[in-house]
C-alpha distance (Angstrom), angle and dihedral (degrees) to the residues before:
residue distance angle dihedral
M1 . . .
F2 3.79 . .
Y3 3.83 90.5 .
Y4 3.74 91.6 52.4
L5 3.87 87.3 55.0
I6 3.78 89.1 54.8
A7 3.81 89.7 52.8
L8 3.81 89.4 49.2
V9 3.76 92.3 51.9
V10 3.82 90.7 50.7
I11 3.85 90.4 48.7
A12 3.88 91.6 47.2
L13 3.85 92.6 47.3
D14 3.81 92.6 44.3
Q15 3.79 93.6 50.3
F16 3.76 93.9 42.4
T17 3.79 93.7 53.1
K18 3.80 92.1 45.5
W19 3.83 90.1 50.4
L20 3.79 88.7 52.9
I21 3.75 91.6 51.4
V22 3.78 93.3 48.8
Q23 3.78 93.4 45.1
R24 3.77 98.8 43.6
M25 3.68 108.9 30.7
T26 3.78 138.8 49.9
E27 3.75 119.9 -124.7
G28 3.76 109.2 -87.1
Q29 3.78 94.1 19.3
S30 3.79 113.6 132.2
I31 3.79 133.4 -162.4
T32 3.79 120.5 -161.8
V33 3.85 112.8 -128.2
I34 3.81 97.8 165.8
D35 3.80 113.8 5.4
N36 3.84 115.0 -115.1
F37 3.87 90.5 4.0
L38 3.78 116.6 51.0
Y39 3.84 132.6 25.2
I40 3.80 134.5 165.9
T41 3.81 101.6 -133.6
S42 3.78 123.1 174.4
H43 3.81 108.6 -129.3
R44 3.75 139.3 158.7
N45 3.77 129.0 -145.2
Q46 3.76 129.1 -168.5
G47 3.76 94.2 -178.7
A48 3.79 139.8 45.4
A49 3.84 130.8 -82.5
W50 3.75 114.6 -26.0
G51 3.78 88.1 11.7
I52 3.79 94.5 -75.1
L53 3.86 120.3 156.9
Q54 3.83 93.8 21.9
G55 3.71 113.8 -160.9
Q56 3.74 97.2 6.2
M57 3.86 94.4 127.5
W58 3.82 97.3 150.4
F59 3.77 90.0 55.2
F60 3.82 90.8 50.5
Y61 3.84 90.2 48.3
I62 3.74 92.4 54.0
I63 3.67 96.3 42.0
T64 3.77 94.2 46.6
I65 3.79 94.9 49.9
G66 3.78 89.3 51.6
V67 3.86 91.7 47.6
I68 3.79 91.5 48.7
I69 3.85 92.4 50.0
G70 3.74 90.3 46.4
I71 3.85 92.9 51.0
V72 3.81 93.4 48.3
Y73 3.88 89.2 47.0
Y74 3.95 90.6 52.8
L75 3.80 91.4 43.3
E76 3.83 90.8 54.7
K77 3.76 100.1 37.0
Y78 3.79 109.7 29.3
A79 3.76 112.2 14.8
K80 3.81 101.1 60.3
G81 3.75 109.5 120.4
N82 3.83 94.0 12.3
K83 3.87 104.8 99.4
L84 3.78 96.8 -173.3
F85 3.80 93.9 48.8
S86 3.73 91.6 45.5
M87 3.79 91.4 49.8
S88 3.78 93.9 49.3
L89 3.91 90.3 51.3
A90 3.81 91.7 46.2
L91 3.86 89.3 54.9
L92 3.76 90.9 46.2
L93 3.75 91.7 48.8
G94 3.82 93.1 50.5
G95 3.75 93.6 46.2
A96 3.79 94.6 45.6
I97 3.90 90.9 50.2
G98 3.77 94.0 43.9
N99 3.81 94.3 56.7
F100 3.88 90.1 39.7
I101 3.74 90.1 57.5
D102 3.76 89.9 55.1
R103 3.76 93.8 47.7
V104 3.84 92.1 49.5
F105 3.87 98.7 44.3
R106 3.83 102.8 26.7
K107 3.86 100.9 25.8
E108 3.88 86.4 -133.8
V109 3.76 137.2 56.7
V110 3.83 121.1 -108.4
D111 3.76 111.7 -133.5
F112 3.78 126.3 179.0
L113 3.84 114.9 154.5
N114 3.76 108.6 101.4
T115 3.68 118.4 -176.5
F116 3.80 136.1 -179.0
I117 3.71 114.7 -153.4
I118 3.74 114.8 -172.3
Q119 3.80 90.5 -25.0
Y120 3.85 91.8 -49.3
D121 3.81 112.3 124.1
F122 3.74 99.4 -136.4
P123 3.90 113.8 -148.4
I124 3.80 111.9 -88.8
F125 3.83 111.3 -99.8
N126 3.84 142.4 174.1
I127 3.72 140.3 -138.8
A128 3.78 94.0 -84.0
D129 3.83 90.4 53.4
A130 3.83 89.9 49.1
S131 3.78 89.0 50.2
L132 3.80 91.5 50.3
T133 3.77 92.2 48.5
I134 3.83 94.2 49.3
G135 3.78 90.0 44.2
V136 3.83 92.1 54.5
G137 3.85 89.6 46.4
L138 3.82 90.1 52.6
L139 3.73 90.5 46.3
I140 3.77 92.4 54.2
I141 3.82 90.3 47.5
N142 3.77 89.2 50.6
M143 3.76 91.7 49.0
L144 3.86 93.0 50.1
M145 3.83 90.0 48.4
E146 3.79 91.8 50.6
E147 3.77 92.9 47.2
R148 3.82 88.3 50.3
R149 3.94 91.8 49.1
E150 3.77 91.7 48.6
K151 3.77 92.5 50.0
K152 3.84 90.7 48.3
E153 3.88 89.7 50.2
K154 3.70 91.6 47.8
L155 3.77 92.7 52.0
H156 3.82 99.0 38.8
G157 3.77 104.2 22.3
N158 3.83 125.0 -125.2
N159 3.84 93.4 -64.1
G160 3.82 94.8 50.8
T161 3.82 99.7 -109.3
Y162 3.75 120.8 128.0
R163 3.84 117.0 -99.4
S164 3.73 124.4 -163.9
């Protein structure tokens, strides 16, 4: 239940920040937070990351519903007792639902975090996107840790002694 609350917090924070952007900024308007690094820029996206698949809303509806079902399934079936795996899935769930809400009710995703990393203008993103990215990163770390644990168990057995 705790991990569903994390997803809910991500959704609430994502939707609240998007609501603020829509209410207080015009599309294209930009506010400098840290010069040459971070800007709040009101942007809309009808596609996925980097603007791919523009206008393919039904595709996103179907994929997102499948992803949400899959995440809930894994949270219930495989993630119990594994905090890192559960946290990664909670962040993925919150991010997926956050952008899904935009697609259903606005027919576009509201983005606003605009960063420049070593003079590269990174695509504008939002809290849901950040949650998805962090969730994927934690998922990769968890997979690497599990793989390492399995190799160690295979080499040393469950009690830590060497087996040949």
